[in-house]
C-alpha positions in Angstrom: 0.0 0.0 0.0 1.3 3.5 -0.9 1.9 6.2 1.6 -0.6 9.0 1.5 0.4 12.0 -0.6 -0.4 15.6 0.1 -3.0 15.4 -2.6 -4.6 12.4 -0.9 -4.7 14.4 2.4 -6.3 17.4 0.6 -9.0 15.3 -0.9 -9.6 13.4 2.3 -10.0 16.6 4.2 -12.3 18.0 1.5 -14.5 15.0 1.7 -16.3 16.3 4.8 -19.0 19.0 4.3 -18.2 20.6 7.7 -14.5 21.0 6.7 -15.5 22.4 3.3 -17.8 24.9 5.2 -14.9 25.9 7.5 -12.7 26.5 4.5 -15.4 28.6 2.8 -15.6 30.7 6.0 -11.8 31.1 6.1 -11.8 32.2 2.5 -13.5 35.3 3.8 -10.7 35.9 6.3 -9.1 34.7 9.5 -11.3 33.3 12.3 -10.9 31.8 15.8 -12.1 28.4 16.7 -15.0 29.9 18.5 -16.0 32.0 15.4 -15.7 28.9 13.2 -17.8 26.8 15.6 -20.7 29.3 15.8 -22.7 28.2 12.7 -22.4 24.4 13.5 -24.6 22.4 15.8 -21.5 20.4 17.0 -19.2 20.8 20.0 -16.1 22.9 20.0 -13.9 19.8 20.5 -15.5 18.4 17.3 -14.7 21.6 15.4 -11.1 21.3 16.8 -10.9 17.8 15.4 -11.9 19.1 12.0 -9.4 21.9 12.2 -6.6 19.3 13.0 -7.5 17.4 9.9 -7.4 20.6 7.8 -4.1 21.6 9.4 -2.5 18.2 8.8 -3.5 18.5 5.2 -1.9 21.9 5.0 -5.2 23.6 4.2 -5.1 25.9 7.2 -2.6 27.3 9.5 -3.0 28.7 13.0 -1.3 31.9 14.1 -0.8 33.6 17.4 -2.1 37.0 18.1 -1.9 37.8 21.8 -4.5 35.5 23.4 -6.1 34.6 20.0 -5.0 31.7 17.8 -6.7 32.7 14.5 -6.9 30.1 11.7 -6.2 31.1 8.1 -6.6 29.4 4.8 -3.5 28.1 3.1 -4.0 28.2 -0.7 -1.1 25.9 -1.9 -2.9 22.5 -1.3 -6.0 23.8 -3.0 -4.0 25.0 -5.9 -2.4 21.5 -6.3 -5.9 19.9 -6.2 -7.1 22.3 -8.8 -4.1 21.6 -11.0 -4.8 17.8 -10.7 -8.5 18.4 -11.5 -7.7 20.7 -14.4 -6.4 17.7 -16.5 -9.8 16.1 -16.2 -11.7 19.2 -17.0 -9.7 19.4 -20.3 -10.5 15.8 -21.0 -14.3 16.4 -20.5 -14.2 19.6 -22.6 -12.5 17.8 -25.5 -15.0 14.9 -25.2 -18.0 17.3 -25.3 -16.5 19.1 -28.2 -16.2 15.8 -30.1 -19.8 15.1 -29.2 -20.9 18.5 -30.5 -19.3 17.8 -33.8 -21.0 14.4 -34.0 -24.4 15.9 -33.2 -23.9 18.6 -35.8 -23.1 16.0 -38.4 -26.1 13.9 -37.4 -28.4 17.0 -37.6 -27.0 17.8 -41.1 -27.6 14.2 -42.2 -31.1 14.3 -40.8 -31.9 17.5 -42.8 -30.6 15.9 -46.0 -32.9 12.9 -45.4 -35.9 15.2 -44.8 -35.2 17.2 -47.9 -35.0 14.0 -49.9 -38.4 12.8 -48.7 -40.1 16.0 -49.7 -39.1 15.7 -53.4 
């Protein structure tokens, strides 16, 4: 079995909707654990566990500001995931373009058949 890569850790962390919501909140700016916990109906220790997963994946970092320990979004792992996904986006776009060409050819052929029947 292979060791987990940073990309594996990123996708594993993103698999949970609570963690995705936390990242969405942090995209707006830094926040403390208490601020991050507010919109969720789960305990602060549960939020802390989610934050640890995000931190281990490199998706967030925690600073120190006097008594506060604000969390902030770290963009590098998301950029790596986006780069990986980009290859598949290109694949699907090319596939859809080929499908469009085929559909256009089928429509043109159908028009020829209809014109031939009218004569």
